[in-house]
Backbone bond lengths (Angstrom), bond angles and torsions (degrees), N, CA, C in turn:
res aa  C-N    CA-C-N  psi(-1)  N-CA   C-N-CA  omega(-1)  CA-C   N-CA-C  phi
1 M - - - 1.491 - - 1.559 104.30 -
2 T 1.307 116.50 122.30 1.458 121.58 179.48 1.517 112.54 -113.27
3 D 1.267 120.29 -18.33 1.481 123.33 -176.01 1.549 109.30 -115.45
4 L 1.303 114.72 111.38 1.468 118.42 -179.70 1.522 111.47 -101.77
5 S 1.329 117.66 15.70 1.473 119.12 179.52 1.513 113.65 -60.00
6 Y 1.286 116.20 -32.86 1.462 119.07 178.44 1.502 111.95 -67.40
7 V 1.366 120.18 -31.40 1.433 123.46 175.14 1.552 108.37 -65.29
8 F 1.270 114.63 -46.87 1.512 120.33 178.98 1.544 109.00 -57.93
9 A 1.347 114.89 -48.56 1.467 120.38 -179.07 1.533 109.51 -58.43
10 Y 1.321 119.28 -42.35 1.434 123.92 -179.69 1.548 108.84 -64.62
11 A 1.301 118.19 -40.50 1.432 122.10 179.67 1.533 111.29 -63.77
12 V 1.320 115.92 -43.68 1.453 123.25 179.95 1.567 106.95 -64.04
13 S 1.310 117.81 -41.90 1.437 120.29 178.99 1.470 112.96 -61.60
14 L 1.349 116.54 -38.95 1.488 119.35 179.40 1.538 111.11 -68.41
15 T 1.321 115.53 -33.67 1.471 119.02 175.87 1.513 111.20 -67.29
16 M 1.334 114.63 -40.72 1.475 118.30 178.13 1.551 110.00 -66.35
17 L 1.310 116.94 -38.00 1.441 121.14 175.32 1.543 111.66 -56.75
18 K 1.372 115.78 -43.00 1.433 120.57 175.44 1.520 112.32 -58.85
19 V 1.330 116.25 -43.08 1.462 121.71 178.74 1.543 110.04 -61.19
20 L 1.332 117.57 -45.79 1.451 122.07 -179.26 1.513 111.49 -66.41
21 Q 1.340 117.52 -34.53 1.439 118.96 176.96 1.595 110.08 -66.68
22 Q 1.273 115.52 -35.73 1.471 120.11 176.13 1.526 113.17 -65.14
23 C 1.294 115.65 -24.63 1.464 121.55 -178.02 1.538 112.17 -69.22
24 G 1.287 117.26 -20.12 1.481 118.42 -175.26 1.527 110.35 62.62
25 D 1.316 119.37 -125.05 1.466 123.18 -178.85 1.519 113.35 -100.49
26 D 1.353 116.60 2.77 1.505 120.81 -176.28 1.521 106.52 -106.63
27 F 1.347 114.69 99.24 1.464 122.87 177.73 1.526 113.13 -96.67
28 S 1.288 117.70 24.74 1.506 119.43 -180.00 1.549 107.06 -72.22
29 R 1.319 113.82 154.30 1.468 119.44 179.19 1.513 112.70 -53.12
30 E 1.310 113.98 -41.35 1.475 119.54 -177.96 1.525 111.37 -59.40
31 N 1.371 114.76 -45.30 1.455 120.75 -173.85 1.531 108.21 -73.60
32 I 1.349 119.09 -39.22 1.463 119.86 176.35 1.485 111.88 -58.45
33 M 1.356 116.54 -46.48 1.497 121.00 179.36 1.537 110.84 -63.47
34 K 1.337 115.29 -37.02 1.477 119.79 178.91 1.521 109.05 -63.61
35 Q 1.326 115.83 -45.73 1.440 119.49 -175.95 1.546 110.53 -70.85
36 A 1.326 116.90 -35.97 1.478 118.60 176.17 1.522 110.20 -64.93
37 A 1.289 120.41 -27.83 1.456 123.68 176.23 1.444 113.61 -87.78
38 N 1.326 118.44 8.64 1.464 119.76 -179.12 1.525 110.06 -139.95
39 I 1.323 117.56 50.12 1.461 121.05 175.51 1.568 104.65 -89.93
40 K 1.316 113.24 134.06 1.453 122.51 -174.70 1.530 110.72 -125.58
41 D 1.299 116.49 116.49 1.511 124.18 171.61 1.518 113.42 50.30
42 Y 1.331 116.77 42.35 1.475 121.89 177.74 1.492 109.49 -83.18
43 V 1.321 119.76 127.61 1.480 123.10 176.55 1.541 104.30 -107.52
44 N 1.306 114.78 114.74 1.464 123.30 178.50 1.562 106.08 -77.44
45 P 1.321 120.02 117.49 1.477 120.40 -176.76 1.523 114.57 -69.11
46 V 1.337 119.35 -11.42 1.471 120.04 -178.75 1.507 112.94 -96.70
47 M 1.312 117.44 -46.50 1.499 120.50 -168.77 1.477 113.10 -104.62
48 T 1.304 123.85 -15.48 1.433 123.81 -175.52 1.539 110.85 -120.19
49 L 1.289 114.01 150.75 1.486 120.27 173.97 1.523 105.99 -80.17
50 P 1.313 117.32 157.38 1.492 120.02 -176.27 1.547 115.63 -52.56
51 A 1.297 117.36 -30.87 1.479 120.09 -178.82 1.558 112.75 -77.65
52 I 1.303 116.99 -13.90 1.480 121.12 -176.87 1.526 107.08 -94.97
53 K 1.317 116.30 117.94 1.446 121.29 -178.39 1.526 109.56 -111.49
54 I 1.343 116.72 145.69 1.442 124.19 176.24 1.520 110.06 -95.14
55 N 1.327 115.40 121.96 1.475 121.60 178.21 1.531 110.51 -133.40
56 T 1.299 116.50 139.43 1.434 120.62 171.49 1.521 108.97 -134.17
57 S 1.344 115.71 162.24 1.456 119.65 174.63 1.489 108.76 -147.11
58 P 1.292 120.26 168.15 1.519 120.92 -177.63 1.537 110.74 -63.11
59 T 1.312 119.00 -18.22 1.449 119.87 178.77 1.536 114.10 -107.42
60 N 1.351 115.92 -5.42 1.483 118.62 -179.26 1.504 107.52 -142.19
61 F 1.350 116.97 110.06 1.451 123.26 -179.80 1.545 111.43 -96.13
62 H 1.281 122.37 9.06 1.449 123.70 178.99 1.521 108.45 -85.37
63 P 1.324 117.41 100.77 1.443 120.91 -171.13 1.538 116.94 -68.45
64 I 1.319 120.31 -31.85 1.390 122.63 -176.77 1.505 109.54 -115.86
65 K 1.348 116.87 120.90 1.478 120.42 -173.22 1.530 109.29 -120.53
66 A 1.313 119.22 8.03 1.466 122.53 179.97 1.507 110.73 -137.81
67 M 1.358 114.35 156.59 1.452 119.78 175.82 1.522 110.21 -133.04
68 Q 1.280 114.34 153.43 1.493 117.74 176.74 1.531 103.16 -142.29
69 L 1.332 114.31 132.69 1.461 119.19 178.26 1.541 110.50 -76.14
70 M 1.314 113.98 144.51 1.449 118.89 178.35 1.507 106.62 -145.71
71 K 1.313 115.03 137.10 1.451 121.00 176.33 1.518 108.24 -86.64
72 W 1.350 115.92 124.35 1.443 121.21 -179.05 1.536 110.79 -101.35
73 D 1.287 113.78 140.24 1.451 122.96 175.12 1.550 106.23 -119.41
74 R 1.282 117.75 139.70 1.476 119.86 -178.72 1.535 110.82 -50.43
75 Q 1.311 118.43 -32.53 1.460 121.09 -179.50 1.548 111.68 -71.22
76 D 1.334 115.62 -22.52 1.477 118.23 179.97 1.499 112.06 -63.25
77 L 1.339 116.86 -33.67 1.457 121.54 -177.80 1.552 112.99 -61.14
78 G 1.325 112.06 -35.44 1.475 115.28 176.97 1.468 115.44 -63.21
79 S 1.354 116.14 -28.04 1.465 118.59 -176.55 1.529 112.92 -74.13
80 L 1.360 117.78 -9.96 1.462 122.75 178.65 1.511 109.35 -67.80
81 W 1.250 117.89 -27.80 1.445 122.47 -172.77 1.497 109.33 -106.48
């Protein structure tokens, strides 16, 4: 496997799903943007390790502010699915 773009796309999709779940029944553009700017301690099960949390605020749209090194083995990728 040489292209992991689909893993990134899946991770982004899960984060968007979290935003849409926070919207409740109001899917207006304003509410979607408000919810995207108010993500609190979301752990994406695909792209982040459990200690890395995704947070946004109305003044800071950088969702990931921490890193953690991890040693990857080709066999580890199979466990994602």
